[in-house]
N, C-alpha and C positions, 0 to 999 in steps of 0.2 A: 360750033352751034350746040353740040350736045352738052358741053360744059356750061354754056350760057343758059340753056333750058333747065339744066339741073339746078343752077343757082337761083333762077327765077322761081322754080318750083319750091325750093327750100325756103325762099323769102315768103312765098305765098303761105306755105304751111306755118311758118313762124308768125306771120300776121294773123292767121286764123286762130292759132293757139293764144296769142295775146288778146284777141277779141273774145275768146271763149273763157279767159281766166275767171271772170266773175261767176259765170254759169257753172264752170267746173268746180270752183271752190264751194259755191252755195249748194250745188247739187250733191257734192260729197258730204257736206255738213248735214243736209237734210236727210240723206240716206243713212248716215251714221246715227242720227237721232232716232230714226225709225227702227234701225236694227237694235240699238241699245234698249229702246222702249219695249220691243217685243221680247228681247232676251230677259228683261226684268220681269215681264209677265210670266215667262216660262219658269224662271227661278222661283217665283212665288207660287207656282202650280195652281194658279187661280185665274179664271177668265174675267178680267176686268174690262168691261166694254169700253170705257173711256180711254184707257191706255192702249188697248188693242187697235181701236179705230184711229187714234192719234198716230200710233206707230206706222200703220199702213198708209195713212194720209201723207206723213212726212216722207216715207220711203218712196212711194209712187211719185210724189211731186218732184223729189230730187232725181229720180230715175228719168222722168220725163225731161227734166232740164238737160241731163246728159245726152239723151237721144236727140235733142234739138240743137246740139252744138255743131258748129261747122266742121270740127275735126272728125266727128263720126260720119257726117254727111260725105266728107271726102273719102273716108275709108270704105263706106258701104253704099256709095251713090248708085251702083248698078244692081243692087240687090232689092228686089221688090218686097221680100219679107221684112226687111229692115224698115222700109217706108210704111208698110202696113202696121208694123209694131209701133212706130211713132204715132200714127193716128189712133190706134187702139189705146195706147197709154194715155193720150190726151182725153179720151172719152171715159177712161176708167178712174182717173184721179178724183172726180167729184163724188164717187160712190162712198169711199171711207170718210170723205169730208162731211157729207150730209148725215151719215151714220154717227159720226162724232158729235155733230151739232145736236142730233136727237138725244144721244146718250148723256150729253152734258146738261140737258134740261133747257136748252135755248129755244126749242120748238114746241114745248108743251106736249100734251097727249095727242091733240088733234094733228100735230105735225108728223106723227108716226106713219099714217097712211100716205101722206105726201112723200115722205122719205122713201118708203118702200116702192112707191110708183116711180119716183125719179131714179132710184137705183136700178130698177128693172129696165127703164128706158136707156140709161147710160150703158149698162152692160149689153143691151141689145145692139146699140150703136157700135160698140167695140167688136161684137161678134160679126156684125154686118160687114165690117171692113175686110175680114178674112173670107167672107162668103161672096160678097158682091163687088169688092174692090174699094178703092179710095174715091168714093162718090162725093162731090162737093156738097150735095144736099145733107150728108151726114154731119159735116162741119156746121152747116147752117142751123140744123136742129140742135146740135150741142150748144152752140153759142147762144141761141135763143133761150134755151132752158136755163143756162147759167145766168144770163142777163136778167131773166125774170125771177129766178129762184133766190139768188143771193140778196137782193134788196129786201125780199120777203123775210129772209132769215134775220137781217139786221133790224127790220121793223119789229119782228117778234121779240127781240131782246129788249126793245124799249117798251113794248106793250106789257111785258111780264112785270115791269115795275120793281124789280129787285134793286136794292140799294147797298148791299154789302160790298165791301172794298174789292174783294176778289172778283165779283161779278162785273163791277164797273171796269176793272182792268181788262178782263176778258172781252167785254163788250167793245171797248175802244180799239183793242187789238183786232177784233173782227171787223170793225168799221174800216180801219186802215186797209186791211187785206181786201175786203170786198170792193172798196173804192178803187184800188189799183187793178183788181181783176176786171172791173167794169171799164176802166180806162183802156186797158190792153185789148179788150174785146170790142171797143167802139172806136174812139178817136185816136188811141195810142199809135197804131200802125201808120197813120197818116202824118202824124206830127213828130214822132220819134223813130229812130232807127233801131232802138233796142227795147226790150221788155222791162218794165219796172215792177211787174206783178211779184216776182220772187222776193223783192225787198219788203213788200207788204206781207208776204208769207213769213219772212224772217221776223218781222215785227210781231206777227201773231204767235209764232213759236216762242219768241222772247216773253210775251205776255203769259202764255201758257206755262212756260218754265218758272216765271215769277210766282204765279198762283200755285203751281205744284210745290215749289220750294216753301212757300208760306204755309201751305197745308201740311207738308211733311214736318216742318218745324213744330207746327201746332199739335200734330199727332204725337210727335216725340215728347213734347212737353206734357201732353195729357197722359201719355204712357208712363212718364216718370212719376207723375202724381199718383197714378193708379198703383204703380209699383211701391211707392212710398206708403200709400194707404194699406196695401196688402201686407207690407212688412209690419206695420203697426198692428193690423188684424192678426198676423201670425204670432206676434209677441203676446197679444192679448189672449189668443187661443192657448198658447203654451202656458200662460200664467194660470189658466183655469184647470190645468192638469195638476194633480198633486205632486209634491216632491217625493223624496225617498220614503218608503214605508218605515215608520219608527222602529228602533231596535226592539226586538221582542225575544223572549226566551222560548217562544212556541212556534214562531213563523219567520220565514225568510221570503221576502217578496221583491220581485223586480218586474218592470214593465217598460215597453218601448213602443213609440208611436212613429210611423213613417208615412206622412201624408203624400198623396199623389200629386197635389198642387200645393201652393203656398199655404193655403188654409183648406181644411176639409172637415169631415163630419164624424170621425171616430172619437171616442171619448172613454176614459176610465177614471175611477175614483176609489178611494178607500173610505168607507163609511163607518167602520169600527176598527180601532187600532190599538187596543190595550194589550197587555201582556198575554192574555188568555183568549182573546177574541179578535177576529178579522172579518170585516165585511168588504167584499171585492165586487165592484160593479164595472161592467164593460158595456158599451153601447155603440151603435153604428147608425148614423142618420142616412136615409136614402139621398142620393145625389152627391154632388161634389161642390167644392168652391165655397164662396162666401155664404150663400143661403144655408148650406149644410152646417157651416161653422157657427152661424148664428143660432141655429136650432140646437146644436151641441151645447151652447152656453145655456139654453133653456133647459136642456136635460140635466145639466149640473145643478141648476137652481131647484128643479123639481125633485132631484135626488136628495139635495141638502134638506129640503122641507120634510123629507120622510125619514130622517135619521132616528126618529122615535120608534120606527118599525124596523130598525137595522137587523134585529134578530128574527124577523119574520119576512123572508124573501117574497112570498106570494103577496102579502099585504103591502110591502114596499112597492112592488111593481104595480099593484092596483092603484095606489096613491099617485104614482108617477103618471100612469095612464090618464087618470082623471084630470090632472093639472095640465097635461100636454094636449089632450083631445080638443080639437077646434082651434088650436093656436099655432099649428105648424104649416099652414098654407098648403095643405095637401101632401106634405111629405111625412114619411113614417119613420119609426125608430125601432130597431131590434135591440134587445138588451138581455143581459144575463147577470144574475146576482148570486154570489155564493157567500154564505155565512158560516164561518168556521169557529167551533167551540172546542178549545183545547181540553177543558176540564171534562166535558161530556164525550170527548173524542167523536165529535159528530160534525158532518157537513150537511147544511141545509141549502137547497139549490132550487131556483126557479128561473124561467126564461120567457122572453116574449119574442117568438119568431127568430131566435138566435141559434147559431151553430152550437152543437153539444159541447159541454165541458169534457176535457180529457183528463183522466186520472192515471198517473203512472205509479204502479205499485209492484215492487219486486221484479222490475224489468218488463212487466206486462201492462199494456194500455187498455183502459176500460172507458167506454163512453158513459157519461151521465147526462140523461136527457129528461127534461120536463118542460115542455113548451106550451105557451099560450099564444094569443093573438098579438100581432105587432102593436107597439105602443102608438097611441094617437089614431088608431084605426076605428075604434068604437068605444064610447064612453062607458058602456056596461060590460066590458070584457072581464072575464073571470080568469084568475091565475091560481095555479096550484104549485105546491113544492114537493120535493122528494128529499128524503133523509138518507145519508150514506155514512157508515162508520168510518172513522179515520184511524190510521195506524202511523206510528212514527216512521219517517222516511217517505211518506206519500208526497207526490208532486202533482200539483194541479196546473192545468193550462187553460186559460180563457183567451179567446182570440176573436177577431172579426172575419167575415167571410172573404175578405181580400186575400187571405192566405189560401183558402180552399180553391178559389176561382182563378188564381194566377195561371196563365196559359203559356205553354212553351211554343216554339216555332211551329210545331205540328198541330197546335190548337188544343192540346190535351191539358186538362186542368190538373193542378197539383193534387188536390183531393185529400180525403181523410186518411187513406192508407199511407201516403208519403208523409203527411203531417204526423201521424202516429209513429212512423219510423224515425222521423227527425226528433220527436220527443224522446224516444227510447235512447237515441245517441247522447242525450244530455244527462243520463242517469248519474254520472260521476262529476258533473259540472255544477258550480254554484249557480243560483238563479239568474244573475246578470249575464253570465256567459251562456247559459242555456237559451235565454231570449235571443241573444246575438246569433247563436248557431241556427236556431229555428228560422229566424227572419232571413239569415244568409242563405239557407237552403232554398227558401221560396224565391228570393231574388235571383239566385243562380238559375233556377228553373225557368223563370218567366222571361219572355223575349222583351217585355216592357212592362212597367208598372201601370196597371189599368185601374187600380183601386187603392184606397188607403189600407195600410197594414198596421195592425196593432196586436201585440201579444203580451200576456201577463202570466207570469209563473209564480206559484206560491208553494213553498215547502213546509210541511208540518214536521217539526223536529223533535217535539216531545209532548207528552200529555200534560 
């Protein structure tokens, strides 16, 4: 008898497992979709309402299917907590569902209050199971709300009147799911021995996956187009920068520009380039990205228009300011201009809100400062210039504030002292290597590049 009972029991278990196969498979699939969706949101480090509620909806729906299987009933049939958990799960599933419908735009703005109210009721029903027990009235309330609310959701999708392809797919997936939910909560138990609602949910998830895949592909295509356009913009921006400084018996010049993004707002140019004269301009547009790059191209044009004043730094900046003022959409430009005259052994310098020029002479660094108002800030801004004598062997450094403001892991800025020290280290290097050393020191200091970096070195080699 014992052997016979054991065999009957084993057959019963096998029969239950076979009956549960669809629910176990679909429940596992839904829970996996939910876990993957939530993991994706965590990896993005961004709270995406649509994805979060969809992930919770899928996981709880699959979890409820597992709790309803005969195999788990057989395993925990004498545990009241398990039975309460089954009921509570049934009441909890609609909460992320309605939050998802609201986030996806299916319920419009007025549906938000209804969503909050329904969520509060469903959660209260779940809590009541653990407080008052498995009261039949709780199931009645839950079924009544689901039967009343889901047709309203479907009706809202038709009243919204949207006709784009993705919305139509989502709408009919939702119609299929809601129809099978209503069937299982009304006539289904009387006419069928099994639930068909999960298949409607599978159809809905399939529709959502299709829409998500289409939108992902569309975003990827848009991203590729943006990247292509940024590459073109980067090439254009590089083209507005001058090439190598022409060979000169008096000056050796090197410059390097390291943008923080594909395109940015730092700019430099050579406005005077004959054997005995050099005009060196450096500028920094506020902000980053494409807007700053566009304004940098405006700076180039405004500087080119002032070449007739290349030997008068203050006049050159005044002319640039006049042409830029009112045309930069509220963004400002800092600039510095140095004019070197080998015959007169003179440096004339003016700036507009820009960091000081550094002069390395005989191993000692001296700041050259003569600042006026930022360019494009006021049309009547006045600029002045300072004159400094030049000696053979002098090295000048023009740079943007990205060098000074680079921060290490402790939040300390690179600053003028370290920049001066880096310049001193370059005393025996040619200008090109000097620029590389200075920018390398800044990049090693900084935990991350948070601004554009530009440095221009000029050596005066003879009178």
